[in-house]
C-alpha positions as CSV (number, residue, x, y, z in Angstrom):
1,M,-24.5,11.0,-12.5
2,L,-23.2,14.2,-11.1
3,T,-19.7,13.7,-9.8
4,T,-17.4,15.8,-7.6
5,L,-13.6,15.4,-8.0
6,I,-10.9,17.1,-6.0
7,Y,-7.2,16.9,-6.7
8,R,-4.0,18.6,-5.4
9,S,-0.8,19.2,-7.3
10,Q,2.4,21.2,-7.4
11,L,3.7,23.7,-9.8
12,N,6.5,22.2,-12.0
13,L,9.2,24.8,-11.6
14,S,11.3,23.3,-14.4
15,C,8.6,24.4,-16.9
16,E,8.4,27.8,-18.5
17,T,6.2,30.3,-16.7
18,F,2.7,30.7,-18.0
19,P,-0.1,33.2,-17.4
20,L,-2.5,31.6,-14.9
21,D,-5.4,33.9,-15.6
22,A,-5.3,33.0,-19.3
23,L,-5.1,29.3,-18.4
24,V,-8.2,29.6,-16.2
25,E,-10.1,31.5,-18.8
26,K,-9.4,28.8,-21.4
27,A,-10.4,26.1,-18.9
28,K,-13.6,28.0,-18.2
29,R,-14.7,28.0,-21.8
30,S,-13.7,24.4,-22.3
31,N,-15.4,23.2,-19.1
32,T,-18.6,25.1,-19.9
33,A,-18.8,23.2,-23.2
34,L,-18.4,19.9,-21.3
35,D,-21.0,20.8,-18.7
36,V,-18.2,20.9,-16.0
37,T,-18.1,23.5,-13.3
38,G,-15.6,24.1,-10.5
39,M,-12.8,26.2,-9.0
40,L,-9.1,26.4,-8.7
41,L,-7.0,27.6,-5.6
42,F,-3.4,28.5,-6.0
43,D,-0.9,29.6,-3.3
44,G,2.2,30.1,-5.5
45,T,3.4,26.5,-5.3
46,H,0.3,24.2,-4.9
47,F,-2.9,23.9,-6.7
48,L,-6.3,22.6,-5.4
49,Q,-9.0,22.1,-8.0
50,V,-12.6,21.1,-7.5
51,L,-14.5,19.8,-10.6
52,E,-18.2,18.9,-10.9
53,G,-19.9,17.3,-13.8
54,P,-20.9,14.0,-15.5
55,E,-18.8,11.1,-14.2
56,E,-17.4,9.9,-17.6
57,T,-16.6,13.5,-18.6
58,L,-14.6,14.1,-15.4
59,D,-12.7,10.8,-15.8
60,A,-11.6,11.8,-19.3
61,L,-10.8,15.4,-18.2
62,F,-8.8,14.3,-15.1
63,S,-6.8,11.8,-17.3
64,K,-5.8,14.8,-19.5
65,I,-5.1,17.0,-16.5
66,S,-2.8,14.4,-15.0
67,L,-0.6,14.5,-18.1
68,D,-0.1,18.2,-18.1
69,I,3.6,18.8,-17.5
70,R,3.0,22.3,-16.0
71,H,2.3,20.6,-12.7
72,Q,3.4,17.5,-10.9
73,N,2.6,15.2,-8.0
74,V,-1.1,15.1,-9.0
75,I,-3.0,13.4,-6.1
76,E,-6.7,12.6,-6.2
77,L,-8.1,13.7,-2.8
78,M,-11.9,12.9,-3.2
79,R,-14.3,11.5,-5.7
80,D,-17.9,11.6,-4.6
81,Y,-21.5,12.1,-5.9
82,A,-23.9,14.9,-5.1
83,P,-27.6,15.8,-5.7
84,R,-26.7,19.2,-7.1
85,R,-23.7,21.4,-8.0
86,R,-21.9,23.5,-5.4
87,F,-20.3,25.7,-8.1
88,A,-22.8,26.2,-10.9
89,S,-22.2,29.7,-12.2
90,A,-19.1,29.2,-14.3
91,G,-16.9,26.5,-15.9
92,M,-13.9,27.6,-13.7
93,V,-13.0,30.4,-11.3
94,L,-9.6,31.1,-9.8
95,F,-8.9,32.0,-6.1
96,D,-5.3,33.2,-5.7
97,L,-4.0,33.0,-2.2
98,R,-1.1,35.2,-3.0
99,L,-3.5,38.1,-3.5
100,E,-6.0,37.8,-0.6
101,T,-6.0,36.5,2.9
102,P,-7.4,33.0,3.6
103,Q,-10.5,34.4,5.2
104,V,-11.3,36.6,2.3
105,I,-10.8,33.6,0.0
106,L,-13.1,31.5,2.1
107,D,-15.8,34.2,2.2
108,S,-15.5,34.5,-1.6
109,V,-15.8,30.7,-2.1
110,L,-19.0,30.7,0.0
111,R,-20.5,33.5,-2.0
112,Y,-19.5,31.8,-5.2
113,G,-20.9,28.4,-4.0
114,K,-24.5,27.3,-3.7
115,L,-24.4,26.1,-0.1
116,E,-25.4,28.1,2.9
117,S,-22.6,28.7,5.4
118,Y,-24.1,26.6,8.0
119,L,-24.3,23.6,5.5
120,A,-20.7,24.3,4.3
121,A,-19.4,23.6,7.8
122,D,-20.1,19.9,7.4
123,D,-19.5,19.7,3.6
124,R,-16.3,17.7,2.7
125,V,-15.6,19.8,-0.3
126,F,-15.6,23.0,1.7
127,K,-13.4,21.3,4.3
128,F,-10.8,20.5,1.7
129,I,-10.9,24.1,0.5
130,E,-10.7,25.5,4.1
131,T,-7.7,23.3,5.0
132,F,-5.9,24.2,1.8
133,A,-6.5,28.0,2.3
134,T,-5.5,28.1,5.9
135,T,-2.5,25.7,6.0
136,E,0.7,27.7,5.5
137,H,3.1,24.7,5.2
138,R,1.7,22.0,3.0
139,A,3.7,18.9,2.7
140,Q,6.5,19.1,0.1
141,A,7.6,16.1,-2.0
142,D,10.9,14.6,-0.7
143,V,13.3,15.4,-3.6
144,R,15.5,12.5,-2.6
145,F,12.8,10.1,-3.7
146,D,11.9,11.5,-7.0
147,P,11.3,8.4,-9.2
148,N,13.2,10.1,-12.0
149,H,16.4,9.9,-9.9
150,W,16.3,6.2,-9.4
151,A,17.1,3.1,-11.5
152,L,17.0,-0.6,-10.8
153,E,20.1,-2.7,-10.7
154,P,19.7,-6.5,-10.8
155,K,21.9,-8.7,-8.7
156,M,21.7,-12.3,-7.7
157,A,21.3,-13.1,-4.0
158,S,23.9,-15.3,-2.3
159,F,21.7,-18.5,-2.1
160,R,22.3,-21.9,-3.6
161,P,20.5,-22.3,-7.0
162,P,17.0,-23.7,-7.0
163,T,16.5,-27.5,-7.3
164,P,14.2,-28.7,-10.1
165,T,13.5,-32.0,-8.2
166,L,10.9,-32.7,-5.5
167,W,11.5,-34.7,-2.4
168,P,9.9,-38.2,-2.5
169,G,6.2,-38.0,-1.7
170,Q,6.1,-34.2,-1.5
171,M,2.6,-32.9,-1.8
172,C,3.5,-29.3,-2.9
173,Q,6.3,-26.9,-3.7
174,F,7.2,-23.5,-2.5
175,A,8.2,-20.3,-4.3
176,L,10.4,-17.9,-2.3
177,Q,10.1,-14.1,-2.5
178,P,12.4,-11.7,-0.6
179,I,11.3,-9.0,1.7
180,V,13.9,-6.3,1.3
181,E,15.3,-3.1,2.7
182,P,16.1,-1.4,-0.6
183,L,18.3,1.5,0.7
184,G,20.5,-0.8,2.7
185,R,20.4,-3.5,0.0
186,T,19.6,-6.1,2.6
187,I,17.2,-9.0,2.7
188,S,14.9,-8.9,5.7
189,S,13.3,-12.4,5.2
190,L,12.1,-14.8,2.5
191,E,8.4,-15.5,2.3
192,A,7.6,-19.1,1.3
193,L,4.6,-19.1,-1.0
194,V,2.9,-22.5,-1.5
195,R,2.5,-23.8,-5.0
196,G,1.1,-27.1,-6.4
197,N,3.5,-29.7,-7.8
198,N,2.6,-28.3,-11.3
199,G,3.5,-24.8,-10.1
200,G,-0.1,-23.8,-9.7
201,S,-1.5,-21.2,-7.3
202,P,-2.3,-21.7,-3.6
203,E,-6.0,-21.6,-4.5
204,Q,-5.6,-24.4,-7.0
205,F,-3.6,-26.5,-4.5
206,F,-6.0,-26.1,-1.6
207,S,-9.1,-26.5,-3.8
208,A,-8.1,-30.1,-4.3
209,I,-7.9,-30.9,-0.6
210,P,-11.0,-32.2,1.2
211,D,-12.5,-29.7,3.6
212,D,-11.9,-31.9,6.6
213,Q,-8.2,-32.2,5.8
214,I,-7.4,-28.5,5.0
215,Y,-5.9,-27.6,8.4
216,E,-3.7,-30.8,8.6
217,V,-2.4,-30.4,5.1
218,D,-1.8,-26.7,5.7
219,L,0.4,-27.5,8.7
220,Q,2.2,-30.4,7.0
221,T,3.3,-28.3,4.0
222,K,5.4,-26.1,6.2
223,A,7.9,-28.9,6.7
224,Y,8.7,-28.6,2.9
225,A,9.2,-24.8,3.3
226,F,11.7,-25.4,6.1
227,A,13.5,-28.1,4.1
228,L,13.7,-25.7,1.1
229,A,15.2,-23.1,3.4
230,E,18.0,-25.5,4.4
231,K,18.5,-26.7,0.8
232,I,19.2,-23.3,-0.6
233,G,21.2,-22.2,2.4
234,I,19.4,-19.2,3.9
235,G,22.0,-18.9,6.7
236,N,20.9,-16.4,9.3
237,H,18.0,-15.0,7.1
238,K,14.4,-15.4,8.3
239,I,11.7,-17.3,6.6
240,A,8.0,-16.4,6.7
241,I,5.3,-19.0,6.3
242,N,1.6,-18.4,5.7
243,L,-0.5,-20.4,8.2
244,L,-4.3,-20.7,8.8
245,P,-4.8,-19.8,12.4
246,M,-7.2,-22.6,12.9
247,S,-4.5,-25.1,11.8
248,L,-2.8,-24.3,15.2
249,V,-6.1,-24.9,17.0
250,H,-7.6,-27.9,15.3
251,V,-4.5,-30.0,14.6
252,P,-3.2,-31.8,17.8
253,G,0.4,-31.0,18.6
254,A,0.6,-28.3,15.8
255,V,3.1,-26.1,17.6
256,D,5.3,-29.1,18.4
257,F,5.2,-30.2,14.8
258,L,6.5,-26.8,13.7
259,L,9.2,-26.8,16.3
260,E,10.4,-30.3,15.4
261,N,10.7,-29.5,11.7
262,I,12.3,-26.1,12.4
263,A,15.0,-28.0,14.3
264,R,15.2,-30.8,11.8
265,Y,16.2,-28.5,9.0
266,G,18.8,-26.6,11.0
267,L,16.7,-23.4,11.7
268,S,16.0,-21.7,15.0
269,P,12.5,-20.6,16.0
270,E,13.6,-17.0,15.9
271,Q,14.2,-17.3,12.2
272,V,10.6,-18.2,11.5
273,I,7.7,-15.8,11.1
274,V,4.1,-17.0,11.0
275,E,1.9,-14.8,8.7
276,V,-1.8,-14.8,9.2
277,T,-4.5,-12.6,7.7
278,E,-6.8,-10.4,9.8
279,N,-9.9,-12.1,8.6
280,E,-8.7,-15.5,9.6
281,V,-7.6,-14.1,13.0
282,I,-11.0,-12.6,13.8
283,S,-12.9,-15.8,12.8
284,G,-11.5,-17.5,15.8
285,F,-9.7,-14.9,17.9
286,R,-10.0,-16.6,21.3
287,E,-8.7,-19.9,20.1
288,F,-6.0,-18.2,18.0
289,T,-4.8,-16.2,21.0
290,S,-4.3,-19.3,23.0
291,A,-2.4,-21.1,20.3
292,I,-0.2,-18.1,19.4
293,K,1.0,-17.8,23.0
294,K,2.8,-21.2,22.5
295,L,4.4,-20.0,19.3
296,R,5.6,-16.7,20.9
297,A,6.9,-18.5,24.0
298,A,9.0,-20.7,21.6
299,G,10.5,-17.6,19.9
300,I,8.5,-17.8,16.6
301,G,7.6,-14.3,15.2
302,L,4.1,-13.2,14.2
303,A,2.9,-11.0,11.3
304,I,-0.5,-9.9,10.1
305,D,-0.6,-10.3,6.3
306,D,-2.8,-8.3,4.0
307,F,-3.4,-5.7,6.7
308,G,-6.3,-3.4,5.8
309,S,-8.0,-5.9,3.5
310,G,-10.4,-7.2,6.1
311,Y,-12.9,-5.9,8.6
312,A,-10.7,-5.5,11.7
313,G,-8.2,-2.9,10.6
314,L,-6.5,-0.9,13.4
315,S,-8.9,-2.3,16.0
316,L,-7.1,-5.6,15.8
317,L,-4.0,-4.0,17.2
318,T,-5.8,-3.1,20.4
319,K,-6.2,-6.9,21.1
320,F,-2.7,-8.0,20.4
321,Q,0.5,-6.7,18.8
322,P,2.3,-8.7,16.2
323,D,6.0,-8.3,15.4
324,K,5.1,-6.9,12.0
325,I,2.2,-6.0,9.7
326,K,2.2,-6.2,5.9
327,I,0.0,-3.5,4.3
328,D,-2.2,-5.0,1.7
329,R,-1.3,-4.4,-1.9
330,E,-4.7,-2.8,-2.7
331,I,-3.8,0.0,-0.3
332,V,-0.3,0.6,-1.6
333,S,-1.1,0.2,-5.3
334,N,-0.7,3.7,-7.0
335,I,-0.5,5.3,-3.6
336,H,1.5,8.2,-5.1
337,L,-1.8,9.2,-6.9
338,S,-4.3,8.7,-4.1
339,G,-4.9,11.1,-1.1
340,P,-7.2,8.6,0.8
341,K,-4.6,5.8,0.5
342,Q,-1.8,8.2,1.7
343,A,-3.9,9.3,4.7
344,I,-4.6,5.6,5.6
345,V,-0.9,4.6,5.3
346,N,0.3,7.6,7.3
347,S,-2.1,6.6,10.2
348,I,-0.8,3.0,10.1
349,I,2.8,4.3,10.2
350,K,2.0,6.5,13.2
351,C,0.2,3.7,15.1
352,C,2.9,1.1,14.4
353,S,5.7,3.5,15.3
354,E,4.2,4.0,18.8
355,L,3.7,0.3,19.2
356,E,7.2,-0.6,17.8
357,I,5.6,-2.8,15.1
358,T,7.6,-3.2,11.9
359,I,5.8,-2.4,8.6
360,V,6.2,-4.2,5.3
361,A,4.5,-2.8,2.2
362,E,3.7,-5.6,-0.1
363,G,2.7,-5.7,-3.8
364,I,5.1,-3.0,-4.8
365,E,5.3,-2.9,-8.6
366,R,6.3,0.7,-9.5
367,L,9.2,3.0,-8.6
368,E,6.7,5.7,-7.8
369,E,5.0,3.6,-5.1
370,W,8.3,2.7,-3.5
371,C,9.5,6.3,-3.6
372,W,6.4,7.6,-1.9
373,L,6.4,4.9,0.8
374,E,10.1,5.2,1.5
375,S,9.7,9.0,1.8
376,A,6.8,8.4,4.3
377,G,9.0,6.3,6.5
378,I,8.5,2.6,5.5
379,R,11.7,0.7,5.1
380,R,10.7,-2.9,4.2
381,F,9.1,-3.9,0.9
382,Q,8.0,-6.9,-1.1
383,G,6.9,-7.0,-4.7
384,F,7.6,-7.6,-8.3
385,L,9.6,-4.3,-8.5
386,F,12.3,-5.8,-6.4
387,A,12.0,-9.6,-7.0
388,R,9.4,-12.0,-8.3
389,P,8.8,-15.3,-6.5
390,R,10.9,-18.2,-7.8
391,L,9.9,-21.8,-7.5
392,N,12.3,-23.7,-5.2
393,G,14.7,-20.8,-5.1
394,V,15.3,-17.0,-4.9
395,N,15.2,-14.8,-8.0
396,E,17.7,-12.0,-8.7
397,I,16.9,-8.8,-6.7
398,H,16.6,-5.4,-8.4
399,W,18.1,-2.9,-6.1
400,P,17.3,0.9,-6.5
401,T,20.3,3.0,-7.4
402,F,20.3,6.8,-7.1
403,K,21.3,8.7,-10.3
404,L,21.7,12.4,-10.8
């Protein structure tokens, strides 16, 4: 299948200089042999490359390109499919923005390409080329958050050690995972993740519950989370609990039950954050809105978990504004390599900034992910990079430390 791939990268200034013309001529011969065609734009610092060819061939070629140390910050901008090639006359051609004006470059691209100018106006590939050619100040990587300048330092948090025993008659356990502000080395809150008594996953635990008891059991388990918070001594830290929105609707006195157990275990309502997913909210939005008013009136916080994983997305924020949103791990995973993910997260940051909603990026597993997100303006994070969930307690936290 004919595939189009576009990526952007930066010249690695720490490498020895190399003749660009010779590099392009070599790529032209190699690409022709692979049935790959395309073009390269260069402005003295940044590259934009368009490649067209068989899908498997481009996958292998891009993997090789990404490892080339002569450039860095390689970001995939677009991967799409087309009925015919736009650049079919050569394996590779160079357009050097240092030698010609943007308009001359764009005119040359159109002559080299196989689309009429009136079609190019709505073609995404030509739009990427036009933006690159006409934008004078492309975003620079924040050197403060170069992953090569950071290391992780483990340190135990100041909570009591976990208890291996269960309370009498307890139906489940909880694993706690910190949400942290890495640069300040502070814990924002602890998320209580439900586990079976054998340590099994939430899916395993709830799959054993009859359907007509799901909401009641979901609500009752939160008492154990609050009890665990007291037992390990969370002090003034906050605790986040995951709750099915319909548990608030279908279980009589649900809000009162939460408030009673919050008080019973020495917490304040302001220390508790209820996390819901956008899919669950939309499935019963009217009922959820009514129930959530009671929680908010009592002082309990609200977060949308896995934001971006469902159908609602940003439109959900037009109906109500939570205290925080947690960007889904599928969006932040390898975000340092993905232009589409970066654009989505930047739009979320802008929206939440104007609405004064706190953002948490969850599922962080790589230094490169944290560095990009921190540079973009996100300050709170959750994921294996910093701390793994620990049954009935809190694991050591790996804090990033700057190194020269």
